[in-house]
N, C-alpha and C positions, 0 to 999 in steps of 0.2 A: 565479502565486500558487497558494497553496495555494484546494484548493475550499473554499467558503464552508458550513458546516454548520446546517443547518436542524432546528430542532424545532417537528414540526408543532403540536403543544400550545400551543408559547409564545405564538401567536398567539389574542389575545383575540377580535381585531373578528369571528370565526367559531362565536363561540358556545361554548357546551361539545361537546367534542370527541366526535362520533357518526358513523358511516355511511365514507364516502368524504371520502379532503382529495387534494386532483391536484394534482399543482406543474408548471405551464403555461412552458416556457422555448423559448426563439428557438433555434435548431440550432448556429448559431453557440459557445450560450454555457450547450448541456448541461449542457456539463464542470464548471462553473464552482459549482454547490451541491452538495452533498452528504445524502442528506436522512435523516431520524429522526422516526419516529413517536410515538417518545414515551408513544407508549399513548393510548388512548382513542377510536383509528382504528382499525377494523375492518379498511381496506386501505389505502394509500398507493400512490397512482398518479401515475407521471409521464411526459409527452407534450411533444412538442414542436409549435412550432406550424409550419412548412411557410414559406415566404416564397409570398406572394400570395395564401395561403389567409387567410378570415378570421376572428378568434376568437369570433366565434359558433358558426361553421358547425362549429371543430374539436366546440365543446362538444360542442351540441344531437349531431353526429355518438359522441363517445366519450367522454363523461363521463356517468358514469349521476347519476341525477337526485338523488338523496341529494344530490349532494358538495358539500364546500370545498371551491373555484373559488381559486387564485395564481396571477395570472399575472405571471413575471418575463420580459421580454424587451427586455433593452437594444437599442438601435439599429433598431428595429421599431416603428411604430406599431401604433397597437390602438385599433379601432372598439368600440363598445359591444357589444355583442349585442341583442336586438331582445329583449322580453317574451317569446314564442313560444321563439326559441333559446334564451333562458337557463332559460328553466322554474323549477321548484322549488329551483335551483342556488341558493349564495351566492358570488359574486364578489368580489376584492378584487386590483388589478392596478395596479403599481407605473410610475406614468408614467415611460417611459425611453426615448420613440421623440420625444418633441418637443425636448427638448434633452440632449447629453452629458453619459452617466454612464459613470465610467470603473469596473473592477472593483470598488476601495475605494471606493468612496461608493453603488453596491447595496451592502456587505457594512456598513456604516455605516446605509443607511436601514431595511437588515432586521431590524439589533439597534435601530433604534426601532421599529421594530413590534415587535417582540414585547419593550420597556420601557411602548408605553403602556398606560393605564388608561384603555381605553375604557367602562368603568362611569363610573368618573369623566370622562367628553370625552359622555355623556350628561346625566347630573346639568349638565355646565352649559351643553350646549345648550338642555334644559330649561329654565334659572335667564335664558338669557341671550333667549332667543324671547320669554318671561312676562314679563322686563320692557321688552323692546322693543314689546311687544303694548300696556302698558297706557302708553305714554309715543309719541303723536304725533308730537311734531321729538322727533329728535335730533342732537347736536349733537358733529362730529369734531375736536379740538381737537391744536396739536400746543404744552403749556405754554411752551416755549423758545421755538420761534420767534414766539408771539403769533398763529399761524396760527387762523381756527374758520371753519367752513362746515356749515351746518344741512340737515340730511335729513327731509324728511316722507315719509315711508315710504306714506303712505295718497292720496299723488299719482300718480297711473295705477298703470300696472299691474305690479307689481313682483313678482318671485318669488321668493320665501325657498327656500333647498336645503343638505341636512343630507347633510353628509359625515361621519360622526363618528356613535360611540355602535355595538352590537352588527348584525352583520348581520341580519333573516331572512330564509326564503327566497324567494325570486325576486328579494334585492338585489343592490346593485352600490354600490363603493364604491375610491375608494383606496386607494392601499396606501405607506406609512402614511399614516393615518385621520386627521382632525384639524382640517377647516374649515368652518365654518359660509359663508353668502354672500345680495349679495341679488340678482339681475340684473332685467336691463330688459326679458326678452320668457324664455321659455323655455333653459334652461340649456345646450343641445344646437344651440340653432339664432343664427341671425341676425339683425336685423331691423337696415339701418341707422336706420331711423327713430326705430327704440327707447329710450330713451335713461332716465336715473331722472330727472325731471323735480322733482321735490321736493330736489333737491341744486341750495345756492345755497351761493358764498360760498368761500374761500380753501384751500385742502388745499398741508400739505408735503410734498412726495418729500423721503424723507432715507434711505437703506435699500438695502441690497439689490434688482436688477432683476434678471427674470427674461424671456428672448428665448423664445418657441419658437418654431417651426416646424411646417411642416403635412412631407407625404413627398419633396418633392422635394431629393432631395440636392444637388441646385447652390444649393440658399436656403443650403447649411452655413457657406460664406466671410461671407457679408451678413446674418446673426444673429449671427455670430463678432464682428464688426467695429462692428454696434448694441450688442451687450452692453456690449463697451470700451467704445464713443465715451457708453454711459448709466453707467458704474462709477464717477466719480466723484461720485455721487449716494450713496454708500455713507458718503460720512463730508463731503460736500461739500449745502445742503439747495436745492432750489429753489422755489417755491410756485407752483402751478397755481390762477388766476383760474376759477373755475367760475358756471356760470348753467342754469338747465333739467337741468343733466348735461351741460352741454359747454366743453368748454376752453373759455375763453376767449383766457387767454396764458399765458405761462410766461416768469417770472421770476427770478436764477439769486438765493436769501441770500447769498451771499458769491462774491469773485471766480473760487475755486476749482470752481462748479458752474458758467460759467459754457459751457466746451465741451458736455455734458451737455444743459445746455436749450439752446445753438443747436441739438443733436442732436432733442432732442426734440421743437424747434419746426419742424424743417424736416422730420420725421415729418408730424408734422399737418397741415402745408402740403402735401405730395406727394400722401396722402391724407388727406382732413381724417374718415374715418370712424374714425380715431383716436380724435376732439376727444369722441364718447362717453365717458366714463365709464358701460363698459359694463356694470361686478360689484363693489363694493365686496366685499371677502372679510375672513376675521375669522379668522385662524390660532386654535387652540385648543392642539394639540401640546407642551403643556411639556416632551415627555419627548426632543424632537430638538432637535440645536442647527443651527444656519446650517452650509450646505455652504458655503465662502467661494467659489462659481460659477458660469455659469448654469446652475440647476440646479431645474426644475418643481418637483421636492416641495418646494422650501424652502418652497411656501407654505402648505403648513401649522403651521410654524413660529409659536410661540404664546409661548416669550421664559417672563415669568413671568406674565403677567397676561393672555394675549393679544396676539395681535397687529395691525394695522387695514393691508389691503391691495385697493390698486388694478387692475382691469383694460380695459385698451384692447385695443379689437381681439377679432378670432376666429377662428383658421382652420378652413377654408379658406375663408372669405366675404375675411380679408387675410392677407394675406401672414405676418404674425407677427402673434402676440399679444402681449401685454408683461401682468405685474403687479410689481405694488411695494413694495416690503416696506416697512411703514412705522410701525417700532417705537415709536417717540417718541410719536406720535398715539396717541388716547383717546373712545373711544364712550363718552357722556355722553348721559342721559337729562335730561329737561326739569324733572325735580326737582334735577338735578347730580350726581345717579347714577353712575358710573361703572361702567360695564356692564363695557367690555373696554380692558382697552391699556395705559399705564405709571400713568394714575391708581391704576387699579386692584391694580395690583404696589407702591404706594406702602402701607406699612403704615401705618397712621394711631392714634396714640394709645397706641405704648411708653414703657412708662415708663423711662429710660435708666438700668440701673444701674452702680457702681462698683467691681470684681471687685480691687483693691488694697488692704491696710492703711489703713483713713483716718489713720491719724495720722500716716505721713507718715514714722516713725521709721528705720524696720527698714534 
């Protein structure tokens, strides 16, 4: 395929263009990208990340302190740089190592990032956290299935995370951006006993699953098999019965969901750590489209009103990390206000207008 043309000034995630823009790619994909400064940056730098070198090491050693850094390394796992390594640089990373991405998919995600309105994301995040903060009790509902789960975020040590808005000096985000979440502990760690203690009730899974793996290439075949086993969830829902943030049972809502329910139940039985709802995520990127594959960046998918997703496990503590998009679900405050999800996407109170001639005789 021809090189993907990137215009550095298109990516508002970095804020106003200034100083150095640096693109970091893996060695085997360096020719995949064509870079155009597009104005605003005084210098454009291209680097490749050698196999066995940490991203933070390369940044600290070779990237100017004022740089906006975009890392796009398909097939390569990137550990987050430490604050010391990153310094005052601004870093955006396309998650392209834990799930397989084709060149076409990378191109689609880069075009999504160029369309993303990060100022709108910042406003959406502020509105989200204001409404959530004013409501002790939140409810996740699926109006089609009739399931409902209550989440009291004042119980336990919840950590709220924001991967949205304009990067400031020393910040790092996923790329494309557009995800908010709450985890049972710091997002980069895994504590087997930590869980979202305030989460109780029934949750509906119906949407694209995501199966992340860690570095071992030998896990790739099992990763693909697990993804395929869970793929019936795209159209056939299952119900999770949850108590104190832990999954107690998995029940298919339709015959078509039986195989996915069996596969998920086997996973929970083989490794009980997957029973913990490690993360409640909220995709708010309404510029992106679902990539119909096992695609990690699908987690930012926000449809038109935001999308709830669930996270189970975290690599490398668990062999795989799973995320489930739930585009039919809604997050609702205690006064019934839809913060995010399918209910928020429904336009209410719009008057229906007939555009044809009223006499009916033309």
